[in-house]
N, CA, C and O atoms as a Tinker XYZ file with bonds, in Angstrom:
   304  protein
     1  N      0.810000   -0.938000    0.126000    73     2
     2  CA    -0.153000   -0.011000    0.063000    64     1     3
     3  C      0.739000    1.359000    0.345000    63     2     4     5
     4  O      1.406000    1.611000    1.348000    81     3
     5  N      0.539000    2.214000   -0.912000    73     3     6
     6  CA     1.256000    3.462000   -1.121000    64     5     7
     7  C      0.972000    4.081000    0.309000    63     6     8     9
     8  O     -0.060000    3.912000    0.957000    81     7
     9  N      2.267000    4.958000    0.748000    73     7    10
    10  CA     2.146000    6.094000    2.140000    64     9    11
    11  C      1.500000    7.008000    1.238000    63    10    12    13
    12  O      1.623000    7.283000    0.045000    81    11
    13  N      0.561000    7.500000    2.463000    73    11    14
    14  CA    -0.017000    9.178000    1.878000    64    13    15
    15  C      0.110000   10.028000    2.965000    63    14    16    17
    16  O     -0.052000    9.985000    4.184000    81    15
    17  N      0.629000   11.211000    1.686000    73    15    18
    18  CA     1.677000   11.982000    1.980000    64    17    19
    19  C      0.704000   12.330000    3.452000    63    18    20    21
    20  O      1.444000   12.317000    4.436000    81    19
    21  N     -0.560000   12.591000    3.762000    73    19    22
    22  CA    -1.126000   13.966000    4.719000    64    21    23
    23  C     -0.880000   12.711000    5.914000    63    22    24    25
    24  O     -1.265000   13.122000    7.008000    81    23
    25  N     -0.210000   10.956000    5.994000    73    23    26
    26  CA    -0.252000   10.543000    6.934000    64    25    27
    27  C      1.230000   10.629000    7.163000    63    26    28    29
    28  O      1.648000   10.074000    8.178000    81    27
    29  N      2.226000   11.335000    6.255000    73    27    30
    30  CA     3.366000   10.341000    6.716000    64    29    31
    31  C      4.637000   11.560000    6.852000    63    30    32    33
    32  O      5.832000   11.297000    6.990000    81    31
    33  N      3.782000   13.525000    6.742000    73    31    34
    34  CA     4.583000   14.745000    6.222000    64    33    35
    35  C      3.824000   15.199000    7.255000    63    34    36    37
    36  O      2.723000   14.678000    7.430000    81    35
    37  N      4.324000   16.361000    8.215000    73    35    38
    38  CA     3.172000   17.669000    8.528000    64    37    39
    39  C      3.413000   18.283000    8.082000    63    38    40    41
    40  O      4.544000   18.461000    7.630000    81    39
    41  N      2.799000   18.723000    8.002000    73    39    42
    42  CA     2.259000   19.886000    6.927000    64    41    43
    43  C      2.475000   21.602000    7.460000    63    42    44    45
    44  O      2.800000   21.891000    8.612000    81    43
    45  N      2.232000   22.572000    6.414000    73    43    46
    46  CA     2.332000   23.973000    7.705000    64    45    47
    47  C      1.492000   24.379000    7.169000    63    46    48    49
    48  O      1.418000   24.168000    5.958000    81    47
    49  N      0.473000   25.155000    7.849000    73    47    50
    50  CA    -0.573000   25.382000    8.586000    64    49    51
    51  C     -0.902000   26.481000    9.290000    63    50    52    53
    52  O     -0.516000   26.978000   10.348000    81    51
    53  N     -2.298000   26.954000    7.851000    73    51    54
    54  CA    -2.917000   28.215000    8.159000    64    53    55
    55  C     -4.431000   28.545000    8.946000    63    54    56    57
    56  O     -5.227000   28.202000    8.072000    81    55
    57  N     -4.764000   28.738000    9.422000    73    55    58
    58  CA    -6.276000   29.244000    9.338000    64    57    59
    59  C     -7.107000   30.378000    9.165000    63    58    60    61
    60  O     -6.744000   31.235000    9.971000    81    59
    61  N     -8.009000   30.748000    8.511000    73    59    62
    62  CA    -8.167000   31.485000    8.096000    64    61    63
    63  C    -10.068000   31.942000    8.874000    63    62    64    65
    64  O    -10.285000   31.036000    9.679000    81    63
    65  N    -11.166000   32.815000    8.868000    73    63    66
    66  CA   -11.913000   32.826000    9.635000    64    65    67
    67  C    -12.839000   31.783000    8.488000    63    66    68    69
    68  O    -13.799000   31.417000    9.166000    81    67
    69  N    -12.941000   31.321000    7.456000    73    67    70
    70  CA   -13.254000   30.644000    6.637000    64    69    71
    71  C    -13.070000   29.446000    6.129000    63    70    72    73
    72  O    -13.820000   28.473000    6.057000    81    71
    73  N    -11.753000   29.663000    5.709000    73    71    74
    74  CA   -10.278000   28.767000    5.520000    64    73    75
    75  C     -9.166000   28.204000    5.686000    63    74    76    77
    76  O     -8.152000   28.900000    5.656000    81    75
    77  N     -9.062000   26.549000    5.943000    73    75    78
    78  CA    -7.709000   26.210000    6.708000    64    77    79
    79  C     -6.542000   25.972000    5.495000    63    78    80    81
    80  O     -6.924000   25.027000    4.804000    81    79
    81  N     -5.485000   26.413000    5.094000    73    79    82
    82  CA    -4.688000   25.865000    3.677000    64    81    83
    83  C     -3.532000   25.041000    4.774000    63    82    84    85
    84  O     -2.937000   25.416000    5.784000    81    83
    85  N     -3.572000   23.676000    3.961000    73    83    86
    86  CA    -2.508000   23.334000    4.812000    64    85    87
    87  C     -1.063000   22.375000    3.163000    63    86    88    89
    88  O     -1.249000   21.636000    2.197000    81    87
    89  N      0.162000   23.050000    3.798000    73    87    90
    90  CA     0.755000   23.171000    2.516000    64    89    91
    91  C      1.750000   22.086000    2.943000    63    90    92    93
    92  O      2.443000   22.233000    3.950000    81    91
    93  N      1.807000   21.101000    2.244000    73    91    94
    94  CA     2.993000   19.510000    2.527000    64    93    95
    95  C      3.971000   19.907000    1.601000    63    94    96    97
    96  O      3.762000   19.460000    0.473000    81    95
    97  N      4.705000   20.418000    1.688000    73    95    98
    98  CA     6.371000   20.486000    0.836000    64    97    99
    99  C      6.329000   19.755000   -0.140000    63    98   100   101
   100  O      5.879000   19.893000   -1.277000    81    99
   101  N      7.082000   18.569000    0.642000    73    99   102
   102  CA     7.638000   17.347000    0.398000    64   101   103
   103  C      6.506000   16.673000   -1.410000    63   102   104   105
   104  O      6.718000   16.141000   -2.500000    81   103
   105  N      5.562000   17.124000   -0.720000    73   103   106
   106  CA     5.032000   15.956000   -1.909000    64   105   107
   107  C      4.188000   16.962000   -2.287000    63   106   108   109
   108  O      2.982000   16.764000   -2.136000    81   107
   109  N      4.602000   18.112000   -2.797000    73   107   110
   110  CA     4.501000   19.171000   -3.457000    64   109   111
   111  C      2.901000   19.646000   -3.296000    63   110   112   113
   112  O      2.336000   19.270000   -4.323000    81   111
   113  N      2.086000   20.225000   -2.542000    73   111   114
   114  CA     0.948000   19.899000   -2.253000    64   113   115
   115  C     -0.077000   21.098000   -1.500000    63   114   116   117
   116  O     -0.574000   20.573000   -0.503000    81   115
   117  N     -0.232000   21.569000   -1.552000    73   115   118
   118  CA    -1.586000   23.089000   -1.129000    64   117   119
   119  C     -3.034000   21.833000   -0.916000    63   118   120   121
   120  O     -3.064000   20.870000   -1.682000    81   119
   121  N     -3.824000   21.951000   -0.140000    73   119   122
   122  CA    -5.242000   21.607000    0.282000    64   121   123
   123  C     -6.093000   22.480000    0.999000    63   122   124   125
   124  O     -6.194000   22.303000    2.213000    81   123
   125  N     -6.858000   23.592000    0.333000    73   123   126
   126  CA    -7.399000   24.557000    0.810000    64   125   127
   127  C     -8.668000   23.748000    1.465000    63   126   128   129
   128  O     -9.475000   22.996000    0.918000    81   127
   129  N     -8.587000   24.054000    2.450000    73   127   130
   130  CA   -10.685000   23.409000    2.523000    64   129   131
   131  C    -11.326000   24.626000    3.410000    63   130   132   133
   132  O    -10.457000   25.293000    3.972000    81   131
   133  N    -12.370000   24.954000    3.594000    73   131   134
   134  CA   -13.583000   25.767000    4.020000    64   133   135
   135  C    -13.932000   25.186000    4.907000    63   134   136   137
   136  O    -14.427000   24.058000    4.920000    81   135
   137  N    -13.588000   26.310000    6.292000    73   135   138
   138  CA   -14.831000   26.043000    7.034000    64   137   139
   139  C    -16.211000   26.351000    7.257000    63   138   140   141
   140  O    -16.908000   26.943000    6.433000    81   139
   141  N    -16.645000   25.900000    8.503000    73   139   142
   142  CA   -17.728000   26.595000    8.959000    64   141   143
   143  C    -18.274000   26.450000    9.998000    63   142   144   145
   144  O    -17.834000   25.531000   10.690000    81   143
   145  N    -19.561000   27.348000   10.613000    73   143   146
   146  CA   -20.050000   27.153000   11.276000    64   145   147
   147  C    -21.449000   26.156000   12.265000    63   146   148   149
   148  O    -22.513000   26.522000   12.766000    81   147
   149  N    -20.998000   25.292000   12.211000    73   147   150
   150  CA   -22.848000   24.749000   12.990000    64   149   151
   151  C    -23.520000   24.657000   13.394000    63   150   152   153
   152  O    -23.499000   23.758000   14.235000    81   151
   153  N    -24.623000   25.344000   13.265000    73   151   154
   154  CA   -25.574000   25.907000   13.482000    64   153   155
   155  C    -25.992000   25.485000   14.857000    63   154   156   157
   156  O    -26.083000   26.287000   15.786000    81   155
   157  N    -26.249000   24.185000   14.965000    73   155   158
   158  CA   -26.733000   23.698000   16.133000    64   157   159
   159  C    -26.044000   23.789000   17.577000    63   158   160   161
   160  O    -26.667000   23.856000   18.637000    81   159
   161  N    -24.155000   23.777000   17.387000    73   159   162
   162  CA   -23.234000   23.541000   18.244000    64   161   163
   163  C    -22.782000   25.332000   18.431000    63   162   164   165
   164  O    -22.528000   26.114000   19.347000    81   163
   165  N    -22.844000   25.336000   17.510000    73   163   166
   166  CA   -21.520000   26.740000   17.149000    64   165   167
   167  C    -20.238000   25.896000   16.801000    63   166   168   169
   168  O    -19.479000   26.642000   16.183000    81   167
   169  N    -19.857000   25.025000   16.901000    73   167   170
   170  CA   -18.628000   24.544000   16.496000    64   169   171
   171  C    -17.889000   24.661000   15.091000    63   170   172   173
   172  O    -18.242000   24.024000   14.099000    81   171
   173  N    -16.564000   25.764000   15.134000    73   171   174
   174  CA   -16.472000   24.633000   13.308000    64   173   175
   175  C    -15.994000   23.836000   12.799000    63   174   176   177
   176  O    -14.868000   23.605000   13.239000    81   175
   177  N    -16.451000   22.944000   11.640000    73   175   178
   178  CA   -16.042000   22.111000   11.521000    64   177   179
   179  C    -15.344000   22.384000    9.753000    63   178   180   181
   180  O    -15.427000   23.481000    9.200000    81   179
   181  N    -14.500000   20.797000    8.910000    73   179   182
   182  CA   -14.380000   21.602000    8.058000    64   181   183
   183  C    -15.150000   21.096000    6.890000    63   182   184   185
   184  O    -16.036000   20.264000    7.084000    81   183
   185  N    -14.888000   21.523000    5.707000    73   183   186
   186  CA   -15.676000   20.980000    4.668000    64   185   187
   187  C    -15.216000   20.814000    3.234000    63   186   188   189
   188  O    -14.436000   19.870000    3.106000    81   187
   189  N    -15.306000   21.034000    2.866000    73   187   190
   190  CA   -14.619000   20.391000    1.552000    64   189   191
   191  C    -13.474000   21.000000    1.428000    63   190   192   193
   192  O    -13.275000   22.166000    1.768000    81   191
   193  N    -12.139000   19.776000    0.624000    73   191   194
   194  CA   -11.254000   19.492000    0.548000    64   193   195
   195  C    -10.694000   20.172000   -1.026000    63   194   196   197
   196  O    -11.348000   19.568000   -1.875000    81   195
   197  N     -9.984000   20.931000   -1.555000    73   195   198
   198  CA    -9.711000   20.927000   -3.070000    64   197   199
   199  C     -8.289000   20.612000   -2.568000    63   198   200   201
   200  O     -7.981000   20.732000   -1.382000    81   199
   201  N     -7.442000   20.206000   -3.526000    73   199   202
   202  CA    -5.811000   19.935000   -3.586000    64   201   203
   203  C     -5.030000   20.318000   -4.308000    63   202   204   205
   204  O     -4.988000   19.723000   -5.385000    81   203
   205  N     -4.394000   21.061000   -4.168000    73   203   206
   206  CA    -3.386000   21.185000   -6.155000    64   205   207
   207  C     -2.436000   21.044000   -5.970000    63   206   208   209
   208  O     -1.697000   20.935000   -4.992000    81   207
   209  N     -2.399000   21.039000   -6.661000    73   207   210
   210  CA    -0.752000   19.679000   -7.094000    64   209   211
   211  C      0.160000   20.759000   -7.668000    63   210   212   213
   212  O     -0.211000   21.675000   -8.401000    81   211
   213  N      1.697000   20.479000   -7.135000    73   211   214
   214  CA     2.546000   21.127000   -8.010000    64   213   215
   215  C      2.416000   20.900000   -9.389000    63   214   216   217
   216  O      2.078000   21.522000  -10.396000    81   215
   217  N      2.920000   19.468000   -8.977000    73   215   218
   218  CA     3.471000   19.290000  -11.387000    64   217   219
   219  C      2.322000   19.663000  -11.788000    63   218   220   221
   220  O      2.361000   20.065000  -12.951000    81   219
   221  N      1.352000   19.698000  -11.332000    73   219   222
   222  CA    -0.307000   19.443000  -11.841000    64   221   223
   223  C     -0.623000   21.318000  -12.450000    63   222   224   225
   224  O     -1.460000   21.717000  -13.260000    81   223
   225  N      0.207000   21.941000  -11.826000    73   223   226
   226  CA     0.013000   23.744000  -11.651000    64   225   227
   227  C      1.671000   23.692000  -13.017000    63   226   228   229
   228  O      1.708000   24.069000  -14.188000    81   227
   229  N      2.923000   22.981000  -12.018000    73   227   230
   230  CA     3.651000   23.070000  -13.241000    64   229   231
   231  C      3.684000   23.081000  -14.848000    63   230   232   233
   232  O      4.166000   23.814000  -15.711000    81   231
   233  N      3.013000   22.033000  -14.817000    73   231   234
   234  CA     3.057000   21.763000  -16.482000    64   233   235
   235  C      1.638000   22.304000  -16.468000    63   234   236   237
   236  O      1.048000   21.237000  -16.638000    81   235
   237  N      0.720000   23.181000  -16.387000    73   235   238
   238  CA    -0.293000   24.497000  -17.027000    64   237   239
   239  C     -0.203000   24.996000  -16.818000    63   238   240   241
   240  O     -0.974000   25.190000  -15.877000    81   239
   241  N      0.718000   26.171000  -17.083000    73   239   242
   242  CA     1.136000   27.143000  -16.967000    64   241   243
   243  C      0.355000   28.695000  -16.961000    63   242   244   245
   244  O      0.889000   29.782000  -16.738000    81   243
   245  N     -1.050000   28.419000  -17.273000    73   243   246
   246  CA    -2.762000   29.045000  -16.973000    64   245   247
   247  C     -2.760000   29.536000  -15.665000    63   246   248   249
   248  O     -2.766000   30.592000  -15.032000    81   247
   249  N     -2.750000   28.218000  -15.516000    73   247   250
   250  CA    -3.203000   27.329000  -13.893000    64   249   251
   251  C     -2.008000   28.359000  -13.200000    63   250   252   253
   252  O     -2.602000   29.157000  -12.475000    81   251
   253  N     -0.873000   28.551000  -13.184000    73   251   254
   254  CA    -0.350000   29.513000  -12.543000    64   253   255
   255  C      0.119000   30.709000  -12.362000    63   254   256   257
   256  O      0.668000   31.361000  -11.474000    81   255
   257  N     -0.413000   30.890000  -13.959000    73   255   258
   258  CA    -0.218000   32.729000  -14.227000    64   257   259
   259  C     -1.366000   33.079000  -13.252000    63   258   260   261
   260  O     -1.127000   33.917000  -12.381000    81   259
   261  N     -2.578000   32.519000  -13.319000    73   259   262
   262  CA    -3.913000   32.596000  -12.178000    64   261   263
   263  C     -3.848000   32.955000  -11.231000    63   262   264   265
   264  O     -4.177000   33.982000  -10.637000    81   263
   265  N     -3.089000   31.497000  -10.883000    73   263   266
   266  CA    -2.847000   32.009000   -8.962000    64   265   267
   267  C     -1.739000   33.081000   -8.596000    63   266   268   269
   268  O     -1.672000   33.831000   -7.622000    81   267
   269  N     -0.898000   32.921000   -9.672000    73   267   270
   270  CA    -0.341000   34.758000   -9.278000    64   269   271
   271  C     -1.059000   35.992000   -9.281000    63   270   272   273
   272  O     -0.646000   37.005000   -8.716000    81   271
   273  N     -2.293000   35.903000  -10.010000    73   271   274
   274  CA    -3.068000   36.920000  -10.373000    64   273   275
   275  C     -3.768000   37.081000   -9.029000    63   274   276   277
   276  O     -3.972000   37.917000   -8.149000    81   275
   277  N     -4.052000   35.675000   -9.397000    73   275   278
   278  CA    -5.462000   36.316000   -7.575000    64   277   279
   279  C     -3.769000   36.729000   -6.663000    63   278   280   281
   280  O     -3.696000   37.841000   -6.140000    81   279
   281  N     -2.725000   35.910000   -6.576000    73   279   282
   282  CA    -2.268000   36.580000   -5.172000    64   281   283
   283  C     -1.348000   37.888000   -5.389000    63   282   284   285
   284  O     -0.372000   38.414000   -4.854000    81   283
   285  N     -1.628000   37.962000   -5.742000    73   283   286
   286  CA    -0.773000   39.789000   -6.491000    64   285   287
   287  C     -2.574000   40.560000   -6.169000    63   286   288   289
   288  O     -2.657000   41.495000   -5.373000    81   287
   289  N     -3.556000   40.150000   -6.716000    73   287   290
   290  CA    -4.503000   41.592000   -6.045000    64   289   291
   291  C     -4.698000   40.612000   -4.307000    63   290   292   293
   292  O     -4.260000   40.923000   -3.199000    81   291
   293  N     -4.995000   40.177000   -4.461000    73   291   294
   294  CA    -4.931000   39.832000   -2.947000    64   293   295
   295  C     -3.869000   40.958000   -2.005000    63   294   296   297
   296  O     -4.024000   41.745000   -1.071000    81   295
   297  N     -2.955000   40.580000   -2.711000    73   295   298
   298  CA    -2.091000   41.768000   -1.603000    64   297   299
   299  C     -2.218000   43.166000   -1.753000    63   298   300   301
   300  O     -1.789000   43.963000   -0.920000    81   299
   301  N     -2.861000   43.517000   -2.909000    73   299   302
   302  CA    -2.765000   44.827000   -2.769000    64   301   303
   303  C     -1.996000   45.428000   -4.204000    63   302   304
   304  O     -1.784000   46.633000   -4.332000    81   303
């Protein structure tokens, strides 16, 4: 059985009000998870997760350009 990167590597993690980002440098993966507040308990819970793969982004320059533009615009 293949080793799962999320079980073998400790990510660098950042949590915002609405999202959690986890960067697995060795695996070349960035997980972006939505966060939401449970209406019944008020507890913050994890929603859906999307994974960006470094190899895929590098193979598609238009994806990298879009991410760069987003980051520049977010920075101001």
